N, C-alpha and C positions, 0 to 999 in steps of 0.2 A: 303687123306685117309692113312691108314697103315696096314702092312701086319704082322702077328705076328707068331711065331715059337714057340711052347711050349708043350714038351711030345710026338712028333709026330703028333699032331693037328696045322694045319695050317690055319689060317682066314685072310679074308680083309674086312676092314670096316673102318668107319670115325673115326677119332681122335674126344678128348674131349678138349675142351679149359676150361672145368669146369667153365664157366661164368653163373650165373644164368640167365641173361639177354638174351641168345643165343637162338632162338627158338628152335635148335636141341639138344644143350648140355644142358640146364637148365634143362631138362626133364631126361636126363641122370645124371646129378649131383644128381637130387632129388631121383632118385631111390638106386643110392649108398648111399645115407643118410638114405635112408626109411632102406635099409637092414641093416645097422650098427646099427641103433636106436633099430630096432625089436629083430635081434640077441643079441645087448648088454643087452637088458631087459631080454630077457629069460635068459641069462646067469648068471646075478646077481641076479634073483629071486630064482634061487637054492640055494642062501646062504643067501639072504637078503631079507628084507621087502622093498617095493618101495612105495613112496609116489609120489604123483599128485600135483604139485602146480600150482596156477594160481598168474600171477604178472600184474599190470596195472601201466600206467602212472597215473601222477596226474590230477585233473579237467582240465575243459576247459581253465583256466587262464595261462596255459602253452602253448604256440605257438608249432606248428608242428615242425618247424626248430629248436627250442631250444631243443624240445623231441628226436629228431634223434641225435642231437649233442650229447646230454649227456646219453640217455638210456643206453648204453654199460656201461659207468660208475656207473650208480646208480644199475644196477644189478650185475655189478662186485662187488661192495661194499657189496650187501647184500650177495651174494656167496660168498666171501671172510671171512665174517664174521660165516657165516654159517658153513665153510671148519674148522676156527679155533675152533668154539665151538664142532664140532663133535670130531677131533683131540684130544681135552682137555678131551673129554668125552671116548675116547678109541673106538668110531664108525668108520666104515667103512664109506667113503665119494667118491660118485661119483653122477654124473648127467647129463642130456643131455638138452639142452634147445633149443626152436623153438621160433621164433619170428615172428610175421605176424602182419599186421595193424587191429587195431578196424573197425566196420562197417564204411561205407561211410562218414557218418556224422561226424566222429570223425575219422583221419587217424593215429592218435598215435599210436604207437607200444605196444603191449602188449605179454606176452609169457607164453607157456606152459613148465612145467619143470618135467622130471621124475627123482627122487632120492632117495637115499637110507637113507636119513638123516629125522630124526621127532625131533623136539626140545623136550627137557625132560621136558618142563612144558606144552606140549600139552594133550588136555583133550578132549575127544570123544564126538561128540555133533550132532545135528541135523543142517543142512542149512533150509533156507527159505522155499524149497521146498520137507521137510523131508527125506532127502538124509545124509546118512552117512558121517561126515564131522570132522575135529579138529578144534580148536581153541586154540592160543598159543599168550600169552603176548608179548613173546619175539619176535615172527614172524610178530607181529602187530607193534610192536615198530620199528623192524628191516627194514619193508619196508619203513617206513615214515622217518626214520633217514636216510635211504640211498638216499632219493629222489624220491621214489617211491610213488604210490597211497595207498589210505588207503583201496581199493577193493584189496582182495586178498583171498586165499582160500588154503586148505590143505586135500585132501582126501588119504584113503589108496588103492594103487593099489591091487583089486582082481584079475584080469587077466594079467598078465605080456603081453602076446601076444595080447590080445585086447586092452589094454591100449596103447601099444607102436604104434600099427596100427592107433590107433584113433589119436594120437598126430602127427605122422607120416605124415598124410594125408594132414596137413597144409601145407606143401612145395609143393604139387600138385594145393590144390584149388586155386591158383593165383601166382604161380611161373611165368607164362608169361606174367602178366599183371601189379602186382605191382613194383614200381621204388623205390629202395632203394638209399642211398647215397653210393659212391663210397666206397668201402673195408667194407660194412655193413657185419655184420657175422649172417646169418639168423640160421644157428646152431651152437651150442658151446657145447662141451664136457669137461667133467673133464678129468685129464692126466690119469687117471687109467678108462675109460669107454673102455669097451672090444673093440678092432679093428678087421675088417674082415682080413682075411688071404691075404698076398700079393702075387700074383703069376707074376714073374718076367719071361717074355718071354726069350727064347734060342737067338731068332733073332728078332729084331723088325726093320723094313723098312718104312721107311716114303716114301709114293709113289707121287711125284709131278710131275718128268719130265720124258721123254720117257726111258732115262736111267735107274731111277730108277724102272719101270715095266722089265726091261729087266733083272736088278739084282734079282729081285724077281722070274722071271721065271728060272733063273740059279738054284735056291733051289731044283728043281727037287722034288716037292712035290707036292700034289693035295691041293689046296686051297678052302676053303668054304666060302660063302660069309655072312654076319650078314643080308642083305636087298636085297630085288629086285633090288634095285637102284643100290647098290654097285656091284651088280651081272652083270648089263648092262653096267657099266662103264669097268669094270674089263675085260670083254669080247671081248672088243676092244682093250685091250692090251695083254693079255697074253691067252693062249690056256688050262692051266692046271688048270681049275676051277669049281667048282660044282655050281647048284641053291643054293640061300640063304639057311641057316639054321633056319631063322626065316623072317616073312613078316612085323616085325614092322616098 
């Protein structure tokens, strides 16, 4: 547990290990990424059009372990080429990429990307279901030459808020059940994707031992607890606490 003091507010709550496979922290991590995706889309949409890409792996001839080993390199190759093309055209380049597994019959990774980049040869058309989309010879060739599958799609984002929430939900859909290789990056951002404000506490105390709790009590502030469980634990150690501010 940790005790944080910031600008007169003092809270006690569980620390976060930021690991996707942690039963508690995986959800916390997903919420953090969700907020950054949505806030970033809404910020960029003020000055730029946004586009929604769908990327896939190649067909069934690719084994799952091969796909997992190489997918990062394949998508990175495509994104690097797109960044170079955007830079040469004087376009702003930004993106967020969320990767999930395909349906149970085929667990290969595939990605949803929100980006500011539309290839200059893109032509407006309709997809197989009659929805607005773009076709681009450069994008089609770029996917396949990068090592990705031939199935891909580009559409224009009509609502930054709605589309960002739609994409971000994939982090929750299977975040507790999907198993990925070590160091797998489920969410990737371009360097200039907007970041969330960072709040640095005035005091941060890790609460592991009895002495740690004594140090927290010496702060002479009234702590609020983030959850009921945090409150039940804390009340056995210190007296200057309030009931939880949330029950999540």
